[in-house]
PDB file of N, CA, C and O in Angstrom, chain B, residues numbered from 101:
ATOM      1  N   MET B 101       8.208   5.792 -17.341  1.00  0.00           N
ATOM      2  CA  MET B 101       7.410   5.657 -15.695  1.00  0.00           C
ATOM      3  C   MET B 101       8.529   5.946 -15.153  1.00  0.00           C
ATOM      4  O   MET B 101       9.669   6.100 -15.592  1.00  0.00           O
ATOM      5  N   THR B 102       7.901   6.017 -13.801  1.00  0.00           N
ATOM      6  CA  THR B 102       8.803   6.576 -12.983  1.00  0.00           C
ATOM      7  C   THR B 102       9.328   4.835 -12.122  1.00  0.00           C
ATOM      8  O   THR B 102       8.881   3.807 -12.631  1.00  0.00           O
ATOM      9  N   PHE B 103      10.097   4.751 -11.081  1.00  0.00           N
ATOM     10  CA  PHE B 103      10.281   3.414 -10.757  1.00  0.00           C
ATOM     11  C   PHE B 103       9.084   3.503 -10.029  1.00  0.00           C
ATOM     12  O   PHE B 103       8.157   2.736 -10.285  1.00  0.00           O
ATOM     13  N   MET B 104       8.952   4.863  -8.624  1.00  0.00           N
ATOM     14  CA  MET B 104       7.655   4.547  -7.818  1.00  0.00           C
ATOM     15  C   MET B 104       6.125   4.155  -8.977  1.00  0.00           C
ATOM     16  O   MET B 104       5.644   3.038  -9.168  1.00  0.00           O
ATOM     17  N   LEU B 105       5.724   5.302  -9.499  1.00  0.00           N
ATOM     18  CA  LEU B 105       4.708   4.399 -10.302  1.00  0.00           C
ATOM     19  C   LEU B 105       4.889   2.874 -10.609  1.00  0.00           C
ATOM     20  O   LEU B 105       3.977   2.078 -10.832  1.00  0.00           O
ATOM     21  N   PHE B 106       5.883   2.679 -10.588  1.00  0.00           N
ATOM     22  CA  PHE B 106       6.085   1.340 -10.692  1.00  0.00           C
ATOM     23  C   PHE B 106       5.195   0.388  -9.646  1.00  0.00           C
ATOM     24  O   PHE B 106       4.154  -0.254  -9.504  1.00  0.00           O
ATOM     25  N   ILE B 107       6.785   0.932  -8.862  1.00  0.00           N
ATOM     26  CA  ILE B 107       6.077   0.443  -7.305  1.00  0.00           C
ATOM     27  C   ILE B 107       4.431   0.628  -7.266  1.00  0.00           C
ATOM     28  O   ILE B 107       3.638  -0.310  -7.361  1.00  0.00           O
ATOM     29  N   GLU B 108       4.197   1.537  -7.163  1.00  0.00           N
ATOM     30  CA  GLU B 108       2.868   2.027  -6.751  1.00  0.00           C
ATOM     31  C   GLU B 108       2.139   1.076  -7.543  1.00  0.00           C
ATOM     32  O   GLU B 108       1.269   0.533  -6.862  1.00  0.00           O
ATOM     33  N   GLY B 109       2.184   0.570  -9.045  1.00  0.00           N
ATOM     34  CA  GLY B 109       1.507  -0.371  -9.790  1.00  0.00           C
ATOM     35  C   GLY B 109       1.176  -1.663  -9.771  1.00  0.00           C
ATOM     36  O   GLY B 109       0.301  -2.312 -10.343  1.00  0.00           O
ATOM     37  N   MET B 110       2.375  -2.035  -8.704  1.00  0.00           N
ATOM     38  CA  MET B 110       2.682  -3.495  -8.245  1.00  0.00           C
ATOM     39  C   MET B 110       1.666  -3.943  -7.384  1.00  0.00           C
ATOM     40  O   MET B 110       0.961  -4.952  -7.391  1.00  0.00           O
ATOM     41  N   ASP B 111       1.786  -2.515  -6.294  1.00  0.00           N
ATOM     42  CA  ASP B 111       0.945  -3.095  -5.068  1.00  0.00           C
ATOM     43  C   ASP B 111       2.054  -3.530  -4.075  1.00  0.00           C
ATOM     44  O   ASP B 111       1.717  -4.109  -3.043  1.00  0.00           O
ATOM     45  N   ILE B 112       3.255  -3.302  -4.313  1.00  0.00           N
ATOM     46  CA  ILE B 112       4.247  -3.113  -3.749  1.00  0.00           C
ATOM     47  C   ILE B 112       4.658  -2.283  -1.923  1.00  0.00           C
ATOM     48  O   ILE B 112       5.036  -1.124  -1.750  1.00  0.00           O
ATOM     49  N   GLU B 113       4.358  -3.583  -0.585  1.00  0.00           N
ATOM     50  CA  GLU B 113       4.702  -2.259   0.447  1.00  0.00           C
ATOM     51  C   GLU B 113       5.925  -1.998   0.591  1.00  0.00           C
ATOM     52  O   GLU B 113       6.685  -2.938   0.360  1.00  0.00           O
ATOM     53  N   LEU B 114       6.491  -0.782   0.975  1.00  0.00           N
ATOM     54  CA  LEU B 114       7.704  -0.157   0.754  1.00  0.00           C
ATOM     55  C   LEU B 114       7.585  -0.267   2.850  1.00  0.00           C
ATOM     56  O   LEU B 114       6.633  -0.169   3.625  1.00  0.00           O
ATOM     57  N   ARG B 115       9.094  -0.508   3.049  1.00  0.00           N
ATOM     58  CA  ARG B 115       9.402  -0.518   4.555  1.00  0.00           C
ATOM     59  C   ARG B 115      10.623   0.371   4.711  1.00  0.00           C
ATOM     60  O   ARG B 115      11.535   0.427   3.886  1.00  0.00           O
ATOM     61  N   SER B 116      10.552   1.157   5.998  1.00  0.00           N
ATOM     62  CA  SER B 116      11.838   1.837   6.770  1.00  0.00           C
ATOM     63  C   SER B 116      12.658   0.413   7.104  1.00  0.00           C
ATOM     64  O   SER B 116      12.230  -0.644   7.569  1.00  0.00           O
ATOM     65  N   ILE B 117      14.102   0.829   6.654  1.00  0.00           N
ATOM     66  CA  ILE B 117      14.553   0.063   7.636  1.00  0.00           C
ATOM     67  C   ILE B 117      15.003   0.710   9.193  1.00  0.00           C
ATOM     68  O   ILE B 117      15.789   1.625   9.436  1.00  0.00           O
ATOM     69  N   ASP B 118      14.137  -0.187  10.188  1.00  0.00           N
ATOM     70  CA  ASP B 118      14.193   0.250  11.709  1.00  0.00           C
ATOM     71  C   ASP B 118      15.499  -0.895  12.120  1.00  0.00           C
ATOM     72  O   ASP B 118      16.174  -1.672  11.444  1.00  0.00           O
ATOM     73  N   LYS B 119      15.461  -0.610  13.308  1.00  0.00           N
ATOM     74  CA  LYS B 119      16.269  -1.583  14.400  1.00  0.00           C
ATOM     75  C   LYS B 119      16.436  -2.820  14.323  1.00  0.00           C
ATOM     76  O   LYS B 119      17.416  -3.565  14.293  1.00  0.00           O
ATOM     77  N   GLU B 120      15.139  -2.965  14.289  1.00  0.00           N
ATOM     78  CA  GLU B 120      15.350  -4.809  14.236  1.00  0.00           C
ATOM     79  C   GLU B 120      15.479  -4.884  12.998  1.00  0.00           C
ATOM     80  O   GLU B 120      16.307  -5.784  12.851  1.00  0.00           O
ATOM     81  N   ILE B 121      15.133  -4.442  11.816  1.00  0.00           N
ATOM     82  CA  ILE B 121      15.544  -5.230  10.187  1.00  0.00           C
ATOM     83  C   ILE B 121      17.096  -4.585  10.578  1.00  0.00           C
ATOM     84  O   ILE B 121      17.955  -5.248   9.998  1.00  0.00           O
ATOM     85  N   ALA B 122      17.277  -4.244  10.832  1.00  0.00           N
ATOM     86  CA  ALA B 122      18.636  -3.523  10.775  1.00  0.00           C
ATOM     87  C   ALA B 122      20.152  -4.756  11.674  1.00  0.00           C
ATOM     88  O   ALA B 122      21.337  -4.915  11.380  1.00  0.00           O
ATOM     89  N   GLY B 123      19.357  -5.298  12.673  1.00  0.00           N
ATOM     90  CA  GLY B 123      19.437  -6.203  13.265  1.00  0.00           C
ATOM     91  C   GLY B 123      19.774  -7.961  12.718  1.00  0.00           C
ATOM     92  O   GLY B 123      20.677  -8.778  12.900  1.00  0.00           O
ATOM     93  N   LYS B 124      18.794  -7.928  12.160  1.00  0.00           N
ATOM     94  CA  LYS B 124      18.862  -9.197  11.212  1.00  0.00           C
ATOM     95  C   LYS B 124      19.505  -9.325  10.717  1.00  0.00           C
ATOM     96  O   LYS B 124      20.000 -10.449  10.627  1.00  0.00           O
ATOM     97  N   ALA B 125      20.060  -8.087   9.908  1.00  0.00           N
ATOM     98  CA  ALA B 125      20.473  -7.942   8.354  1.00  0.00           C
ATOM     99  C   ALA B 125      22.333  -8.212   8.963  1.00  0.00           C
ATOM    100  O   ALA B 125      23.180  -8.890   8.380  1.00  0.00           O
ATOM    101  N   ALA B 126      22.471  -7.599   9.992  1.00  0.00           N
ATOM    102  CA  ALA B 126      24.129  -7.989  10.533  1.00  0.00           C
ATOM    103  C   ALA B 126      23.736  -9.063  10.845  1.00  0.00           C
ATOM    104  O   ALA B 126      24.706  -9.765  10.559  1.00  0.00           O
ATOM    105  N   ARG B 127      22.735  -9.932  11.371  1.00  0.00           N
ATOM    106  CA  ARG B 127      23.246 -11.201  11.485  1.00  0.00           C
ATOM    107  C   ARG B 127      23.278 -12.393  10.722  1.00  0.00           C
ATOM    108  O   ARG B 127      23.719 -13.431  11.215  1.00  0.00           O
ATOM    109  N   ILE B 128      22.842 -12.336   9.539  1.00  0.00           N
ATOM    110  CA  ILE B 128      22.699 -12.435   8.537  1.00  0.00           C
ATOM    111  C   ILE B 128      24.099 -11.996   7.725  1.00  0.00           C
ATOM    112  O   ILE B 128      24.997 -12.827   7.861  1.00  0.00           O
ATOM    113  N   ARG B 129      24.397 -10.961   6.996  1.00  0.00           N
ATOM    114  CA  ARG B 129      26.354 -10.778   7.376  1.00  0.00           C
ATOM    115  C   ARG B 129      27.274 -11.518   8.173  1.00  0.00           C
ATOM    116  O   ARG B 129      28.493 -11.400   8.045  1.00  0.00           O
ATOM    117  N   THR B 130      26.676 -12.346   9.065  1.00  0.00           N
ATOM    118  CA  THR B 130      27.715 -12.781  10.387  1.00  0.00           C
ATOM    119  C   THR B 130      27.407 -13.641   9.536  1.00  0.00           C
ATOM    120  O   THR B 130      27.970 -13.356   8.479  1.00  0.00           O
ATOM    121  N   GLU B 131      26.627 -14.812   9.423  1.00  0.00           N
ATOM    122  CA  GLU B 131      26.708 -16.126   8.732  1.00  0.00           C
ATOM    123  C   GLU B 131      26.794 -16.680   7.755  1.00  0.00           C
ATOM    124  O   GLU B 131      27.221 -17.806   7.498  1.00  0.00           O
ATOM    125  N   PHE B 132      26.017 -15.204   6.597  1.00  0.00           N
ATOM    126  CA  PHE B 132      27.061 -15.495   5.077  1.00  0.00           C
ATOM    127  C   PHE B 132      28.179 -14.259   4.699  1.00  0.00           C
ATOM    128  O   PHE B 132      28.177 -13.292   3.937  1.00  0.00           O
ATOM    129  N   LYS B 133      28.619 -14.535   5.150  1.00  0.00           N
ATOM    130  CA  LYS B 133      30.064 -12.928   4.850  1.00  0.00           C
ATOM    131  C   LYS B 133      29.837 -12.607   3.053  1.00  0.00           C
ATOM    132  O   LYS B 133      29.406 -11.546   2.603  1.00  0.00           O
ATOM    133  N   PHE B 134      30.062 -13.266   2.604  1.00  0.00           N
ATOM    134  CA  PHE B 134      29.859 -13.401   0.902  1.00  0.00           C
ATOM    135  C   PHE B 134      28.114 -12.140   0.691  1.00  0.00           C
ATOM    136  O   PHE B 134      28.043 -11.142  -0.027  1.00  0.00           O
ATOM    137  N   PHE B 135      27.448 -12.489   1.232  1.00  0.00           N
ATOM    138  CA  PHE B 135      25.787 -11.520   0.881  1.00  0.00           C
ATOM    139  C   PHE B 135      26.608 -10.071   0.742  1.00  0.00           C
ATOM    140  O   PHE B 135      27.649  -9.853   1.362  1.00  0.00           O
ATOM    141  N   LYS B 136      26.048  -9.213  -0.071  1.00  0.00           N
ATOM    142  CA  LYS B 136      25.985  -7.984  -0.007  1.00  0.00           C
ATOM    143  C   LYS B 136      25.093  -7.412   0.862  1.00  0.00           C
ATOM    144  O   LYS B 136      23.939  -7.812   1.017  1.00  0.00           O
ATOM    145  N   THR B 137      25.822  -6.068   1.691  1.00  0.00           N
ATOM    146  CA  THR B 137      24.959  -6.332   2.880  1.00  0.00           C
ATOM    147  C   THR B 137      23.207  -5.340   2.198  1.00  0.00           C
ATOM    148  O   THR B 137      22.287  -5.505   2.998  1.00  0.00           O
ATOM    149  N   MET B 138      22.878  -4.614   1.158  1.00  0.00           N
ATOM    150  CA  MET B 138      21.384  -4.473   0.656  1.00  0.00           C
ATOM    151  C   MET B 138      20.779  -5.605  -0.125  1.00  0.00           C
ATOM    152  O   MET B 138      19.725  -5.476  -0.748  1.00  0.00           O
ATOM    153  N   ASP B 139      21.778  -7.203  -0.053  1.00  0.00           N
ATOM    154  CA  ASP B 139      21.463  -8.458  -0.140  1.00  0.00           C
ATOM    155  C   ASP B 139      20.724  -8.607   1.624  1.00  0.00           C
ATOM    156  O   ASP B 139      19.555  -8.846   1.925  1.00  0.00           O
ATOM    157  N   ALA B 140      21.450  -8.459   2.176  1.00  0.00           N
ATOM    158  CA  ALA B 140      21.039  -8.813   3.933  1.00  0.00           C
ATOM    159  C   ALA B 140      19.692  -8.176   4.284  1.00  0.00           C
ATOM    160  O   ALA B 140      18.718  -8.707   4.817  1.00  0.00           O
ATOM    161  N   LEU B 141      19.902  -6.572   3.749  1.00  0.00           N
ATOM    162  CA  LEU B 141      18.772  -5.964   4.033  1.00  0.00           C
ATOM    163  C   LEU B 141      17.704  -6.807   3.325  1.00  0.00           C
ATOM    164  O   LEU B 141      17.089  -7.562   4.077  1.00  0.00           O
ATOM    165  N   GLN B 142      17.478  -6.823   2.470  1.00  0.00           N
ATOM    166  CA  GLN B 142      16.034  -6.911   1.493  1.00  0.00           C
ATOM    167  C   GLN B 142      15.626  -8.762   1.808  1.00  0.00           C
ATOM    168  O   GLN B 142      14.847  -9.506   1.212  1.00  0.00           O
ATOM    169  N   LEU B 143      16.295  -8.945   2.671  1.00  0.00           N
ATOM    170  CA  LEU B 143      15.978 -10.990   2.864  1.00  0.00           C
ATOM    171  C   LEU B 143      15.994 -10.664   4.848  1.00  0.00           C
ATOM    172  O   LEU B 143      15.623 -11.564   5.602  1.00  0.00           O
ATOM    173  N   ALA B 144      16.311  -9.755   5.214  1.00  0.00           N
ATOM    174  CA  ALA B 144      16.003  -8.981   6.563  1.00  0.00           C
ATOM    175  C   ALA B 144      14.540  -9.290   6.709  1.00  0.00           C
ATOM    176  O   ALA B 144      13.845 -10.080   7.348  1.00  0.00           O
ATOM    177  N   THR B 145      14.285  -7.773   5.343  1.00  0.00           N
ATOM    178  CA  THR B 145      13.387  -7.271   5.812  1.00  0.00           C
ATOM    179  C   THR B 145      11.827  -7.938   4.965  1.00  0.00           C
ATOM    180  O   THR B 145      10.723  -7.419   5.127  1.00  0.00           O
ATOM    181  N   ALA B 146      12.062  -9.062   4.152  1.00  0.00           N
ATOM    182  CA  ALA B 146      11.488  -9.885   3.741  1.00  0.00           C
ATOM    183  C   ALA B 146      11.129 -11.345   4.818  1.00  0.00           C
ATOM    184  O   ALA B 146      10.571 -12.426   4.635  1.00  0.00           O
ATOM    185  N   CYS B 147      11.596 -10.866   5.637  1.00  0.00           N
ATOM    186  CA  CYS B 147      11.628 -12.468   6.749  1.00  0.00           C
ATOM    187  C   CYS B 147      10.734 -11.488   8.020  1.00  0.00           C
ATOM    188  O   CYS B 147       9.893 -11.935   8.800  1.00  0.00           O
ATOM    189  N   LEU B 148      11.189 -10.160   7.931  1.00  0.00           N
ATOM    190  CA  LEU B 148      10.049  -9.902   9.245  1.00  0.00           C
ATOM    191  C   LEU B 148       9.196  -9.464   8.588  1.00  0.00           C
ATOM    192  O   LEU B 148       8.170  -9.642   9.244  1.00  0.00           O
ATOM    193  N   SER B 149       8.960  -8.997   7.696  1.00  0.00           N
ATOM    194  CA  SER B 149       7.339  -9.137   6.760  1.00  0.00           C
ATOM    195  C   SER B 149       6.560 -10.275   6.548  1.00  0.00           C
ATOM    196  O   SER B 149       5.497 -10.414   5.942  1.00  0.00           O
ATOM    197  N   GLY B 150       7.366 -11.173   7.234  1.00  0.00           N
ATOM    198  CA  GLY B 150       5.970 -12.454   5.875  1.00  0.00           C
ATOM    199  C   GLY B 150       6.180 -13.018   5.325  1.00  0.00           C
ATOM    200  O   GLY B 150       5.744 -14.164   5.218  1.00  0.00           O
ATOM    201  N   CYS B 151       6.856 -12.552   4.782  1.00  0.00           N
ATOM    202  CA  CYS B 151       7.316 -12.406   3.055  1.00  0.00           C
ATOM    203  C   CYS B 151       7.471 -14.179   3.045  1.00  0.00           C
ATOM    204  O   CYS B 151       8.283 -14.512   3.908  1.00  0.00           O
ATOM    205  N   ASP B 152       6.840 -15.488   2.215  1.00  0.00           N
ATOM    206  CA  ASP B 152       6.858 -16.840   2.103  1.00  0.00           C
ATOM    207  C   ASP B 152       7.942 -17.191   0.458  1.00  0.00           C
ATOM    208  O   ASP B 152       8.369 -18.297   0.125  1.00  0.00           O
ATOM    209  N   LEU B 153       8.130 -15.934  -0.257  1.00  0.00           N
ATOM    210  CA  LEU B 153       9.273 -16.034  -1.470  1.00  0.00           C
ATOM    211  C   LEU B 153      10.021 -14.845  -1.727  1.00  0.00           C
ATOM    212  O   LEU B 153       9.404 -13.905  -2.227  1.00  0.00           O
ATOM    213  N   PHE B 154      11.424 -14.694  -1.440  1.00  0.00           N
ATOM    214  CA  PHE B 154      12.082 -13.715  -2.221  1.00  0.00           C
ATOM    215  C   PHE B 154      12.528 -14.386  -3.901  1.00  0.00           C
ATOM    216  O   PHE B 154      12.906 -15.471  -4.342  1.00  0.00           O
ATOM    217  N   LEU B 155      12.298 -13.372  -4.310  1.00  0.00           N
ATOM    218  CA  LEU B 155      12.610 -13.416  -6.341  1.00  0.00           C
ATOM    219  C   LEU B 155      14.066 -12.594  -6.481  1.00  0.00           C
ATOM    220  O   LEU B 155      14.392 -11.429  -6.254  1.00  0.00           O
ATOM    221  N   THR B 156      14.560 -13.415  -6.817  1.00  0.00           N
ATOM    222  CA  THR B 156      16.287 -12.790  -6.756  1.00  0.00           C
ATOM    223  C   THR B 156      16.455 -13.238  -8.206  1.00  0.00           C
ATOM    224  O   THR B 156      15.706 -14.110  -8.648  1.00  0.00           O
ATOM    225  N   ASN B 157      17.572 -12.587  -9.104  1.00  0.00           N
ATOM    226  CA  ASN B 157      18.863 -12.832  -9.857  1.00  0.00           C
ATOM    227  C   ASN B 157      19.653 -13.566  -9.161  1.00  0.00           C
ATOM    228  O   ASN B 157      20.011 -14.576  -9.767  1.00  0.00           O
ATOM    229  N   ASP B 158      20.186 -13.416  -7.811  1.00  0.00           N
ATOM    230  CA  ASP B 158      21.702 -13.721  -7.218  1.00  0.00           C
ATOM    231  C   ASP B 158      21.529 -15.090  -6.864  1.00  0.00           C
ATOM    232  O   ASP B 158      20.932 -15.353  -5.821  1.00  0.00           O
ATOM    233  N   LYS B 159      22.037 -16.128  -7.699  1.00  0.00           N
ATOM    234  CA  LYS B 159      21.927 -18.026  -7.064  1.00  0.00           C
ATOM    235  C   LYS B 159      22.896 -17.724  -6.203  1.00  0.00           C
ATOM    236  O   LYS B 159      23.516 -18.787  -6.209  1.00  0.00           O
ATOM    237  N   GLN B 160      23.489 -16.996  -5.435  1.00  0.00           N
ATOM    238  CA  GLN B 160      24.167 -17.041  -3.630  1.00  0.00           C
ATOM    239  C   GLN B 160      23.302 -17.574  -2.683  1.00  0.00           C
ATOM    240  O   GLN B 160      23.490 -18.493  -1.886  1.00  0.00           O
ATOM    241  N   LEU B 161      22.009 -16.644  -2.939  1.00  0.00           N
ATOM    242  CA  LEU B 161      20.389 -15.850  -1.890  1.00  0.00           C
ATOM    243  C   LEU B 161      20.139 -17.463  -1.818  1.00  0.00           C
ATOM    244  O   LEU B 161      19.500 -17.825  -0.830  1.00  0.00           O
ATOM    245  N   LYS B 162      20.452 -18.229  -2.503  1.00  0.00           N
ATOM    246  CA  LYS B 162      19.131 -19.773  -2.042  1.00  0.00           C
ATOM    247  C   LYS B 162      20.131 -20.083  -1.108  1.00  0.00           C
ATOM    248  O   LYS B 162      19.687 -20.514  -0.044  1.00  0.00           O
ATOM    249  N   GLN B 163      20.840 -20.029  -1.158  1.00  0.00           N
ATOM    250  CA  GLN B 163      21.517 -21.035   0.865  1.00  0.00           C
ATOM    251  C   GLN B 163      20.907 -20.517   2.013  1.00  0.00           C
ATOM    252  O   GLN B 163      20.938 -20.799   3.211  1.00  0.00           O
ATOM    253  N   PHE B 164      20.334 -19.666   1.304  1.00  0.00           N
ATOM    254  CA  PHE B 164      19.516 -18.844   2.962  1.00  0.00           C
ATOM    255  C   PHE B 164      18.336 -19.270   3.027  1.00  0.00           C
ATOM    256  O   PHE B 164      17.539 -18.868   2.179  1.00  0.00           O
ATOM    257  N   LYS B 165      17.895 -20.209   4.061  1.00  0.00           N
ATOM    258  CA  LYS B 165      16.898 -21.361   4.284  1.00  0.00           C
ATOM    259  C   LYS B 165      15.828 -20.754   4.985  1.00  0.00           C
ATOM    260  O   LYS B 165      14.936 -21.580   5.178  1.00  0.00           O
ATOM    261  N   GLU B 166      15.502 -19.362   5.551  1.00  0.00           N
ATOM    262  CA  GLU B 166      14.750 -18.730   6.571  1.00  0.00           C
ATOM    263  C   GLU B 166      13.984 -18.408   5.735  1.00  0.00           C
ATOM    264  O   GLU B 166      12.935 -18.043   6.267  1.00  0.00           O
ATOM    265  N   ILE B 167      13.939 -18.318   4.166  1.00  0.00           N
ATOM    266  CA  ILE B 167      12.955 -17.922   3.119  1.00  0.00           C
ATOM    267  C   ILE B 167      13.009 -18.241   2.096  1.00  0.00           C
ATOM    268  O   ILE B 167      14.085 -18.202   1.499  1.00  0.00           O
ATOM    269  N   LYS B 168      12.004 -18.625   1.575  1.00  0.00           N
ATOM    270  CA  LYS B 168      12.271 -19.405   0.306  1.00  0.00           C
ATOM    271  C   LYS B 168      12.762 -18.523  -0.814  1.00  0.00           C
ATOM    272  O   LYS B 168      12.174 -17.537  -1.257  1.00  0.00           O
ATOM    273  N   CYS B 169      14.076 -19.079  -1.264  1.00  0.00           N
ATOM    274  CA  CYS B 169      14.296 -17.829  -2.273  1.00  0.00           C
ATOM    275  C   CYS B 169      14.371 -18.624  -3.929  1.00  0.00           C
ATOM    276  O   CYS B 169      14.669 -19.818  -3.958  1.00  0.00           O
ATOM    277  N   ILE B 170      14.206 -18.196  -4.691  1.00  0.00           N
ATOM    278  CA  ILE B 170      13.863 -18.774  -6.848  1.00  0.00           C
ATOM    279  C   ILE B 170      14.481 -17.494  -7.045  1.00  0.00           C
ATOM    280  O   ILE B 170      14.340 -16.402  -6.496  1.00  0.00           O
ATOM    281  N   THR B 171      15.393 -18.037  -8.226  1.00  0.00           N
ATOM    282  CA  THR B 171      15.505 -17.103  -9.223  1.00  0.00           C
ATOM    283  C   THR B 171      14.139 -16.905 -10.086  1.00  0.00           C
ATOM    284  O   THR B 171      12.964 -17.268 -10.028  1.00  0.00           O
ATOM    285  N   VAL B 172      15.315 -15.801 -11.254  1.00  0.00           N
ATOM    286  CA  VAL B 172      13.993 -15.261 -12.032  1.00  0.00           C
ATOM    287  C   VAL B 172      14.087 -17.045 -12.451  1.00  0.00           C
ATOM    288  O   VAL B 172      13.291 -17.907 -12.079  1.00  0.00           O
ATOM    289  N   GLU B 173      15.132 -17.211 -13.198  1.00  0.00           N
ATOM    290  CA  GLU B 173      15.819 -18.232 -14.103  1.00  0.00           C
ATOM    291  C   GLU B 173      14.493 -19.553 -14.204  1.00  0.00           C
ATOM    292  O   GLU B 173      14.200 -20.145 -15.243  1.00  0.00           O
ATOM    293  N   GLU B 174      13.615 -19.858 -12.348  1.00  0.00           N
ATOM    294  CA  GLU B 174      13.324 -20.619 -12.019  1.00  0.00           C
ATOM    295  C   GLU B 174      11.978 -20.844 -12.590  1.00  0.00           C
ATOM    296  O   GLU B 174      11.392 -21.924 -12.665  1.00  0.00           O
ATOM    297  N   LEU B 175      11.478 -19.446 -13.064  1.00  0.00           N
ATOM    298  CA  LEU B 175       9.781 -18.770 -13.082  1.00  0.00           C
ATOM    299  C   LEU B 175       9.815 -19.332 -14.955  1.00  0.00           C
ATOM    300  O   LEU B 175       8.971 -18.950 -15.766  1.00  0.00           O
ATOM    301  N   GLU B 176      11.009 -20.301 -15.308  1.00  0.00           N
ATOM    302  CA  GLU B 176      10.433 -20.035 -16.956  1.00  0.00           C
ATOM    303  C   GLU B 176      10.117 -21.510 -16.973  1.00  0.00           C
ATOM    304  O   GLU B 176       9.625 -22.025 -17.977  1.00  0.00           O
TER     305      GLU B 176
END
């Protein structure tokens, strides 16, 4: 199964990075310098898309409080 078929089967919305998302990600990186750029972009996209939960394997991202971040471990 290809990645795109997996995404389509999960009914996940794909968003393009626009200026608003890039700006939000830059502000996140300014505050959390140890966050990776891709993590900041994903968090920014989630915030601006109105997501209420961000699922991650990176415990550091739980420091971001604008959206509830939980680890996969917490689901068990």
